[in-house]
C-alpha positions as a printed Julia matrix, in Angstrom:
464×3 Matrix{Float64}:
  19.24   16.36    3.1
  20.25   14.77    6.39
  23.6    15.57    8.01
  25.01   13.2    10.63
  28.53   12.93   12.07
  30.25    9.61   11.35
  32.23    9.84   14.58
  28.99   10.03   16.58
  27.44    7.18   14.59
  30.44    4.95   15.36
  30.02    5.64   19.08
  26.3     4.88   18.94
  26.99    1.54   17.22
  29.93    0.63   19.44
  31.98    0.26   16.27
  35.74    0.0    15.84
  37.51    2.16   13.26
  39.45   -0.24   11.0
  40.61    2.14    8.29
  39.98    5.61    6.96
  38.78    8.67    8.81
  35.67    9.08   10.92
  35.81   12.83   10.41
  33.05   12.71    7.81
  29.53   14.09    7.36
  26.92   11.46    6.4
  24.05   12.51    4.11
  22.45    9.15    3.31
  22.43    5.52    4.44
  21.72    2.26    2.61
  21.89   -1.5     3.0
  24.49   -2.7     0.49
  22.55   -5.79   -0.62
  19.16   -4.06   -0.97
  19.66   -0.5    -2.16
  21.48    1.48   -4.81
  24.18    3.87   -3.73
  23.09    7.21   -5.17
  25.61    9.69   -3.79
  28.81   10.27   -1.87
  28.94   10.64    1.94
  26.71    7.57    2.29
  26.73    5.15    5.22
  26.69    1.58    3.83
  25.69   -1.43    5.94
  27.4    -4.6     4.64
  26.26   -7.97    6.03
  28.85  -10.79    6.18
  26.06  -13.34    5.63
  25.62  -12.22    2.03
  28.14  -12.35   -0.82
  29.6    -9.08   -2.04
  29.18   -8.26   -5.72
  32.52   -6.99   -7.01
  30.74   -4.83   -9.58
  28.57   -3.19   -6.92
  31.54   -2.78   -4.58
  33.56   -1.02   -7.28
  30.61    1.27   -7.99
  30.6     2.19   -4.31
  34.33    2.94   -4.41
  33.7     5.38   -7.26
  31.19    7.18   -5.02
  33.74    7.85   -2.28
  33.97    9.36    0.2
  31.67    6.97    2.03
  31.67    4.78    5.15
  31.09    1.04    5.54
  29.58   -0.52    8.65
  30.22   -4.28    8.6
  30.64   -7.41   10.7
  33.11   -8.92    8.21
  36.52   -9.84    9.59
  39.09   -7.07    9.33
  41.06   -8.75    6.52
  37.95   -9.6     4.45
  37.26   -6.01    3.42
  40.07   -3.67    2.51
  39.4     0.03    2.58
  40.33    2.25   -0.35
  41.04    5.97   -0.48
  37.99    7.84    0.75
  36.29    4.69    2.14
  36.11    4.38    5.9
  35.63    0.88    7.36
  33.98    0.49   10.77
  33.65   -2.99   12.24
  30.77   -4.03   14.51
  29.95   -7.32   16.22
  26.64   -7.82   14.39
  25.69   -5.56   11.5
  21.98   -6.3    11.84
  21.98   -5.18   15.45
  24.03   -2.14   14.41
  21.43   -1.32   11.77
  18.66   -1.4    14.41
  20.71    0.87   16.68
  21.27    3.31   13.82
  17.54    3.48   13.04
  16.77    4.24   16.69
  19.52    6.87   16.74
  18.11    8.44   13.56
  14.56    8.56   14.97
  15.84   10.18   18.17
  17.26   12.98   16.02
  14.33   13.24   13.6
  11.34   12.91   15.91
   8.64   13.79   13.37
   5.35   11.88   13.77
   5.1     8.89   11.42
   1.93    7.18   10.2
   2.13    3.55    9.04
  -0.77    2.26    6.94
  -1.53   -1.39    6.27
  -4.52   -3.43    5.06
  -5.44   -5.82    2.28
  -6.52   -2.9     0.13
  -7.05    0.85    0.44
  -3.5     1.51    1.65
  -2.41    3.6    -1.32
  -5.57    5.71   -1.5
  -5.66    6.3     2.26
  -2.0     7.33    2.19
  -2.57    9.68   -0.74
  -5.67   11.2     0.86
  -3.87   11.81    4.16
  -0.84   13.25    2.37
  -3.1    15.56    0.34
  -4.82   16.8     3.5
  -1.54   17.47    5.27
   0.4    19.06    2.42
  -1.45   22.36    2.66
   0.48   23.25    5.81
   3.03   20.46    6.26
   6.06   19.05    4.52
   5.28   15.34    4.08
   7.58   12.43    3.24
   5.69    9.41    1.94
   5.77    6.17   -0.04
   5.96    6.35   -3.84
   3.14    4.75   -5.85
   2.48    1.37   -4.16
   6.18    0.54   -3.84
   5.73   -0.64   -0.26
   7.95   -3.72    0.14
   9.88   -4.05    3.41
  13.29   -3.44    1.82
  12.08   -0.01    0.63
  11.18    1.29    4.09
  14.74    2.25    5.06
  15.14    4.24    1.82
  11.96    6.17    2.59
  13.04    6.78    6.18
  16.3     8.31    4.91
  14.29   10.91    2.97
  13.2    12.48    6.25
  15.26   15.54    7.12
  15.08   18.78    9.09
  12.41   20.13    6.71
  10.05   17.17    7.2
   6.95   17.66    9.38
   5.24   14.27    8.96
   6.01   10.85    7.49
   3.14    8.88    5.89
   4.14    5.39    4.81
   2.37    2.45    3.25
   3.5    -0.85    4.76
   3.01   -3.87    2.5
   2.73   -7.34    4.0
   3.69  -10.36    1.93
   4.34  -12.68    4.84
   4.99  -12.99    8.58
   7.55  -10.52    9.9
   7.17   -7.96    7.11
   5.13   -5.47    9.13
   7.37   -6.04   12.15
  10.34   -5.02   10.01
   8.56   -1.96    8.57
   7.76   -0.8    12.1
  11.29   -1.49   13.34
  12.47    0.94   10.66
   9.74    3.58   10.81
   8.95    3.41   14.56
   5.47    4.82   13.82
   3.37    6.92   16.16
   0.09    6.17   14.38
  -0.93    2.88   12.78
  -3.92    2.42   10.46
  -5.42   -0.95    9.45
  -7.9    -0.36    6.62
  -9.3    -3.89    6.25
  -8.21   -7.54    6.22
  -9.26  -10.19    3.69
  -7.79  -13.35    2.17
  -4.57  -12.53    0.34
  -0.81  -13.25    0.37
  -1.51  -16.87    1.26
   1.45  -17.97   -0.84
   3.76  -16.99    2.02
   1.37  -16.89    4.96
  -0.21  -20.24    3.94
  -3.27  -19.79    6.16
  -5.58  -16.87    6.76
  -4.83  -17.05   10.48
  -1.14  -16.45    9.83
  -2.0   -13.58    7.46
  -4.19  -12.03   10.17
  -1.34  -12.41   12.66
   1.03  -10.74   10.17
  -1.29   -7.71   10.0
  -1.61   -7.68   13.8
   2.14   -7.03   14.01
   1.1    -3.36   13.79
   0.27   -3.46   17.52
   3.78   -4.6    18.36
   5.17   -1.99   15.97
   3.46    0.82   17.89
   5.23   -0.39   21.04
   2.09   -0.07   23.15
   2.32    3.7    23.15
   1.08    4.81   19.76
  -2.36    5.46   18.31
  -4.15    2.65   16.48
  -6.88    3.54   13.97
  -9.13    0.63   12.99
 -12.08   -0.12   10.71
 -14.89   -1.08   13.11
 -16.91   -2.7    10.31
 -14.21   -5.22    9.38
 -15.0    -8.55   11.05
 -11.45   -9.81   10.63
  -9.92   -6.76   12.3
 -12.26   -7.43   15.25
 -10.48  -10.8    15.71
  -7.25   -9.03   16.66
  -6.92   -9.06   20.44
  -6.35   -5.66   22.01
  -6.24   -6.93   25.6
  -2.54   -6.24   26.06
  -2.38   -3.12   23.91
  -1.73   -0.05   26.07
  -1.85    2.69   23.42
  -4.85    4.68   22.21
  -7.4     3.03   19.87
  -9.79    4.93   17.6
 -12.39    3.44   15.26
 -14.01    4.59   12.02
 -17.05    2.95   10.44
 -20.08    3.1     8.21
 -22.34    0.41    9.66
 -21.22   -0.06   13.29
 -21.46    2.69   15.86
 -18.14    4.45   16.35
 -16.76    7.86   17.21
 -16.04    8.55   13.54
 -18.87    7.3    11.34
 -20.0     7.95    7.76
 -23.71    7.72    6.9
 -26.14    8.82    4.17
 -23.78    7.77    1.41
 -24.59    8.92   -2.12
 -22.49    7.64   -5.04
 -22.38    9.14   -8.53
 -19.97    9.33  -11.45
 -18.5    12.56  -10.07
 -17.71   11.2    -6.63
 -19.11   10.14   -3.26
 -20.98   12.22   -0.68
 -21.65   11.25    2.93
 -22.29   12.67    6.38
 -19.52   12.38    8.98
 -20.6    11.98   12.61
 -17.96   12.91   15.19
 -18.14   14.25   18.74
 -21.86   14.89   18.49
 -21.55   16.96   15.29
 -22.47   16.24   11.67
 -20.3    17.26    8.72
 -21.14   17.01    4.99
 -18.23   15.41    3.08
 -17.52   15.04   -0.64
 -14.74   12.89   -2.07
 -14.05   12.99   -5.83
 -13.66    9.19   -5.78
 -16.35    6.62   -6.57
 -17.58    3.94   -4.17
 -18.42    3.09   -0.59
 -14.88    1.79   -0.09
 -13.66    5.35   -0.68
 -15.7     6.48    2.32
 -13.66    4.09    4.46
 -10.42    5.44    3.0
 -11.57    9.02    3.56
 -12.64    8.34    7.14
  -9.28    6.75    7.97
  -7.4     9.69    6.43
  -9.53   12.3     8.21
  -9.18   10.53   11.56
  -5.4    10.31   11.22
  -5.21   13.96   10.14
  -7.21   14.93   13.22
  -4.77   12.99   15.39
  -1.97   15.02   13.77
  -3.66   18.31   14.69
  -5.7    19.08   11.55
  -9.25   20.17   12.39
 -12.09   18.24   10.75
 -13.35   21.17    8.64
  -9.91   21.71    7.13
  -9.52   18.01    6.44
 -12.91   17.83    4.72
 -12.14   20.88    2.6
  -8.83   19.41    1.49
 -10.4    16.02    0.78
 -12.91   17.65   -1.58
  -9.99   18.65   -3.88
  -8.37   15.22   -3.87
  -7.53   14.04   -7.4
  -8.64   10.61   -8.54
  -5.7     8.2    -8.61
  -4.77    6.63  -11.91
  -6.39    3.23  -12.53
  -8.45    3.42   -9.32
 -12.03    2.98  -10.62
 -11.27    5.56  -13.29
 -14.08    6.28  -15.76
 -12.92    6.5   -19.38
 -14.8     6.8   -22.66
 -14.68    3.56  -24.57
 -15.3     2.14  -28.01
 -18.79    2.48  -29.55
 -19.82    5.09  -26.98
 -19.34    2.73  -24.03
 -17.93    3.6   -20.63
 -14.78    1.77  -19.48
 -14.1     1.55  -15.75
 -10.34    1.2   -15.37
  -9.58   -0.42  -12.01
  -6.31   -2.08  -12.93
  -4.11   -0.8   -10.09
  -4.25   -4.2    -8.42
  -6.67   -7.03   -7.72
  -7.49   -8.95   -4.57
 -10.79  -10.4    -3.32
 -11.85   -7.32   -1.32
 -11.03   -4.76   -4.01
 -12.68   -6.9    -6.71
 -15.91   -7.21   -4.75
 -15.99   -3.46   -4.1
 -15.41   -2.76   -7.79
 -18.24   -5.07   -8.85
 -20.58   -3.58   -6.26
 -19.75   -0.03   -7.36
 -20.14   -0.9   -11.06
 -23.61   -2.2   -10.32
 -24.5     1.08   -8.57
 -23.28    3.56  -11.17
 -24.41    1.6   -14.25
 -28.01    1.72  -13.0
 -30.24    0.42  -15.79
 -27.43    0.08  -18.36
 -25.66   -3.12  -19.36
 -23.02   -4.22  -16.85
 -19.94   -5.94  -18.25
 -16.96   -7.22  -16.27
 -13.55   -8.19  -17.65
 -11.64   -9.98  -14.89
  -8.16  -11.47  -14.63
  -6.65  -13.97  -12.21
  -6.33  -13.2    -8.5
  -2.81  -14.17   -7.44
  -1.27  -15.19   -4.11
  -4.16  -17.27   -2.77
  -2.28  -20.59   -2.61
  -4.62  -23.43   -1.57
  -7.59  -21.03   -1.4
  -7.31  -20.19   -5.12
 -10.26  -22.21   -6.39
 -12.48  -21.46   -3.38
 -12.0   -17.69   -3.54
 -12.43  -17.47   -7.33
 -15.7   -19.45   -7.08
 -16.84  -17.11   -4.3
 -16.22  -14.19   -6.66
 -18.3   -15.98   -9.3
 -21.26  -16.0    -6.93
 -20.72  -12.32   -6.13
 -20.7   -11.44   -9.85
 -24.23  -12.82  -10.08
 -25.31  -11.07   -6.87
 -24.2    -7.77   -8.46
 -26.39   -8.5   -11.5
 -23.55   -8.4   -14.0
 -24.96   -9.02  -17.47
 -21.83  -10.1   -19.33
 -18.69  -11.65  -17.83
 -15.34  -12.09  -19.53
 -12.52  -13.82  -17.68
  -8.92  -14.33  -18.71
  -6.67  -16.92  -17.13
  -6.89  -20.43  -15.72
  -7.69  -19.19  -12.22
 -10.28  -16.65  -13.37
 -12.0   -19.45  -15.26
 -13.33  -20.64  -11.9
 -15.15  -17.28  -11.61
 -16.81  -17.82  -14.97
 -17.78  -21.41  -14.26
 -19.34  -20.55  -10.91
 -21.23  -17.55  -12.33
 -22.67  -19.74  -15.09
 -23.81  -22.27  -12.47
 -25.46  -19.56  -10.37
 -27.5   -17.94  -13.16
 -28.77  -18.73  -16.63
 -29.2   -15.01  -17.41
 -25.57  -13.99  -17.35
 -23.52  -14.35  -20.52
 -20.16  -15.88  -19.69
 -17.01  -15.93  -21.82
 -14.04  -17.67  -20.17
 -10.74  -17.23  -22.03
  -7.41  -18.84  -21.21
  -5.81  -17.54  -24.42
  -6.1   -13.97  -25.62
  -6.95  -14.8   -29.25
 -10.5   -13.76  -30.16
 -11.16  -12.07  -26.84
 -11.15   -8.45  -28.02
 -13.53   -9.24  -30.86
 -15.93  -10.93  -28.44
 -15.83   -7.93  -26.1
 -16.43   -5.44  -28.9
 -19.62   -7.24  -29.88
 -21.1    -6.23  -26.49
 -19.85   -2.63  -26.2
 -22.27    0.15  -27.07
 -23.66    3.39  -25.64
 -25.73    1.45  -23.15
 -22.85   -0.44  -21.56
 -20.4     0.02  -18.67
 -17.43   -2.33  -18.59
 -15.24   -2.87  -15.54
 -11.66   -3.97  -16.23
 -10.1    -5.48  -13.12
  -6.67   -7.1   -13.19
  -3.1    -6.61  -12.05
  -1.1    -4.03  -13.97
   1.38   -6.8   -14.75
  -1.28   -8.62  -16.81
   0.04   -7.25  -20.09
  -2.5    -9.02  -22.31
  -5.53   -7.52  -20.55
  -3.83   -4.14  -20.2
  -3.34   -4.05  -23.99
  -6.98   -4.93  -24.6
  -8.05   -2.23  -22.15
  -6.01    0.38  -24.02
  -7.49   -0.72  -27.35
 -11.02   -0.38  -25.98
 -10.54    3.14  -24.59
 -10.81    6.28  -26.69
  -7.76    8.54  -26.72
  -8.12   11.54  -24.42
């Protein structure tokens, strides 16, 4: 639990005491319009640009004592017993000053992780490596929206050694905001592919949104990049003054994985670093997990963990739920549950990995729509259809109007593949069951919010 003095906070923000007492300890801080007030002795930032919910305000009053920082006029907000009101010229500027003040007090190293996919796994791998000897504060699940970053920052206290945070990007400015809050020392970009075009509109703007990481490190942090990603290579580093480290599989780099062997129990590879070779095992399936592991190991090394310790810890990493998770299915089949999320990069990796582990058995894919592609929707789904054929998938089921483009393109590319496009769920499960047997592996890839496909998936899996 943090403990800050309200009187000192007021001085730092150049605030004016309107009512109440500044003789108060502060143990938490929130933005009134974004976060829930969970306890007393909370600092609450209230923006005059947004309407105040009376219900939420009354709930805050019941949590007194607390303190309000606001740029409302003095007569617009009336303090109650136990509620201190401090007025500032601009509450958004005051918020930024408070974050800087907080980070000056709690100077723990912070790692910010972004990328089209791999963020959650890389964060979990790095956290697992560090937790043996460090107290780590990190993102929960994949709840990585910008408005959540301040809540996570406030979980850092005197017992925290390291912060490891996933930074989601839905549009321009999101990563800039994350970094304004976290003020990271290390930034990781896992990969960049077409996604979030609903807000970014063009891939170039999406790439620029990811490149905000450089600005967020303030030219003095450490940037860790995937050397194999052609889109990351488009980010100009000419004006970046901080340190840059690369990890890779195919390109030469100072942190490279080779001799990759993938099985149902996990992935083995050889790590090359500083002229030495290290055998590595990750209990996760797929080449993409090598990239995640390399990024986590490189960041851990930057934080003072030696490579051997990192590798040992990584070997005990537990497979994340719905991340290419192998489950026994109906009629003796094997169901590959990869329903954490879906975007073009993660879908291609899942198809490629299915093709590898299924070997000579029947390969079946059940795919849902890919969202947030805007004007690229049809083009990207058709591209996936071609990739399905390249991966020698035997049977393809799609669900949704967008995913139908995948099915149509796959059927055009090959006469061998059996294609079943569905836009309504009726009859789909029966059609799938007719193809499931002991000689089949079926990948299920969709968003967790696709309730229809999630229900079918559960029906097709045996109870543990």
